[in-house]
C-alpha positions as CSV (number, residue, x, y, z in Angstrom):
1,M,27.8,-37.0,-15.5
2,K,29.2,-33.8,-17.0
3,S,27.0,-30.8,-16.7
4,K,26.6,-30.2,-20.5
5,G,25.3,-33.8,-21.0
6,L,22.9,-33.4,-18.1
7,F,21.8,-30.0,-19.5
8,R,20.9,-31.6,-22.8
9,E,18.8,-34.3,-21.1
10,L,17.0,-31.9,-18.9
11,A,16.5,-29.5,-21.8
12,R,14.6,-32.2,-23.5
13,I,12.2,-32.3,-20.6
14,L,12.0,-28.6,-19.7
15,G,13.2,-26.7,-22.7
16,E,16.5,-24.7,-22.5
17,E,14.8,-21.9,-20.5
18,G,14.1,-24.4,-17.7
19,V,17.7,-25.5,-17.1
20,L,20.6,-23.5,-15.7
21,W,24.1,-24.8,-15.9
22,H,26.5,-21.9,-16.4
23,Q,28.8,-21.1,-13.5
24,E,27.4,-17.6,-13.0
25,D,23.9,-19.0,-12.7
26,L,24.7,-21.9,-10.4
27,M,26.4,-19.6,-7.9
28,L,23.0,-18.3,-6.9
29,Y,21.9,-21.7,-5.8
30,E,24.9,-22.9,-3.7
31,Y,23.6,-21.5,-0.4
32,D,20.5,-20.8,1.6
33,A,19.9,-18.0,4.2
34,L,22.7,-19.1,6.4
35,S,24.9,-21.8,4.9
36,S,27.0,-22.4,1.8
37,L,27.7,-26.0,1.0
38,R,28.1,-27.0,-2.6
39,Q,27.2,-25.8,-6.0
40,P,24.9,-28.1,-8.0
41,D,25.8,-29.5,-11.4
42,V,22.7,-28.1,-12.9
43,V,19.4,-26.4,-11.8
44,A,16.1,-27.7,-13.1
45,L,13.1,-25.4,-13.0
46,P,9.9,-27.5,-13.6
47,R,6.5,-26.1,-14.3
48,K,4.3,-29.1,-13.7
49,T,4.3,-32.4,-11.7
50,E,5.1,-34.5,-14.8
51,D,8.3,-32.5,-15.2
52,V,9.3,-33.4,-11.6
53,V,8.5,-37.1,-12.3
54,Q,10.7,-37.1,-15.4
55,I,13.6,-35.3,-13.6
56,A,13.4,-37.8,-10.7
57,K,13.6,-40.7,-13.1
58,L,16.6,-39.1,-14.9
59,A,18.4,-38.6,-11.6
60,L,17.7,-42.2,-10.6
61,R,18.9,-43.5,-13.9
62,H,22.2,-41.7,-13.6
63,N,22.6,-42.2,-9.9
64,L,22.6,-38.4,-9.3
65,P,21.7,-36.6,-6.1
66,L,18.4,-34.7,-6.3
67,V,17.7,-31.8,-3.9
68,A,14.4,-30.0,-3.8
69,R,14.4,-26.2,-3.2
70,G,11.5,-23.9,-2.7
71,A,12.1,-20.2,-2.2
72,G,15.7,-20.7,-0.8
73,T,15.0,-19.2,2.6
74,G,16.1,-22.3,4.6
75,L,18.3,-21.9,7.6
76,S,19.9,-25.3,7.9
77,G,21.4,-26.2,4.6
78,G,18.6,-28.6,3.7
79,L,18.1,-27.1,0.3
80,V,21.6,-27.1,-0.9
81,G,23.3,-30.4,-1.6
82,T,26.3,-31.9,0.1
83,E,27.2,-33.5,-3.3
84,C,26.8,-32.1,-6.8
85,G,23.8,-33.2,-8.7
86,I,20.4,-31.8,-9.8
87,L,18.9,-29.0,-7.8
88,L,15.1,-29.0,-8.4
89,V,13.9,-25.5,-7.9
90,F,10.1,-25.0,-7.6
91,S,10.0,-21.3,-8.1
92,R,7.9,-21.7,-11.3
93,M,5.4,-24.0,-9.6
94,K,3.6,-21.4,-7.6
95,Q,-0.1,-22.0,-8.1
96,I,-2.6,-22.1,-5.3
97,L,-4.7,-25.1,-6.4
98,E,-7.4,-25.1,-3.8
99,I,-8.5,-23.1,-0.7
100,D,-10.8,-24.9,1.7
101,L,-11.7,-22.2,4.3
102,E,-14.3,-24.4,6.0
103,N,-11.5,-26.9,6.9
104,Q,-8.8,-24.3,7.1
105,R,-6.7,-26.0,4.4
106,A,-5.0,-25.1,1.2
107,R,-3.5,-27.3,-1.5
108,V,-0.6,-25.5,-3.2
109,Q,2.3,-26.2,-5.5
110,P,5.7,-26.3,-3.8
111,G,6.8,-22.9,-5.0
112,V,4.0,-21.0,-3.3
113,V,5.4,-18.6,-0.7
114,N,3.7,-17.8,2.6
115,L,2.9,-14.2,1.7
116,D,1.0,-15.2,-1.5
117,L,-1.1,-17.6,0.4
118,S,-1.9,-15.0,3.1
119,L,-2.9,-12.5,0.4
120,A,-5.2,-15.1,-1.2
121,V,-7.2,-15.6,2.0
122,A,-6.9,-12.1,3.4
123,D,-10.4,-10.9,2.2
124,E,-11.9,-13.8,4.2
125,G,-10.2,-12.7,7.4
126,Y,-7.6,-15.4,7.3
127,Y,-3.8,-15.4,7.0
128,Y,-1.0,-17.9,6.8
129,A,1.9,-16.7,8.8
130,P,3.9,-19.5,10.4
131,D,7.5,-18.7,11.5
132,P,9.4,-21.9,10.7
133,S,12.7,-20.5,12.0
134,S,11.4,-20.0,15.5
């Protein structure tokens, strides 16, 4: 599917501000911290779970690859596709939904970064500081 047609369909779901498809925008999403694989056809920036569901259905309907990306700090190429398609970027889904200190758990949207979670629990003497690259 051509990028412009895909842009239109995604814009119906997310609004034009939630879709990137110009070459200069897509260049920012063709790599992670260490690798450079392939540029997506389009970048989708959902704000809520229902957006994600609709985008996944669109990708399935058109047999398009769908790759999920959080903050883009991966080290293994897992957040850039090996084929063109839709890159689902969660940077606008960054709410901390629930913090359960008693059970040492948090429920967050996929765009939450480690530092934001650590800051949210710092006053209680907690921090969230895994090092996934080690």
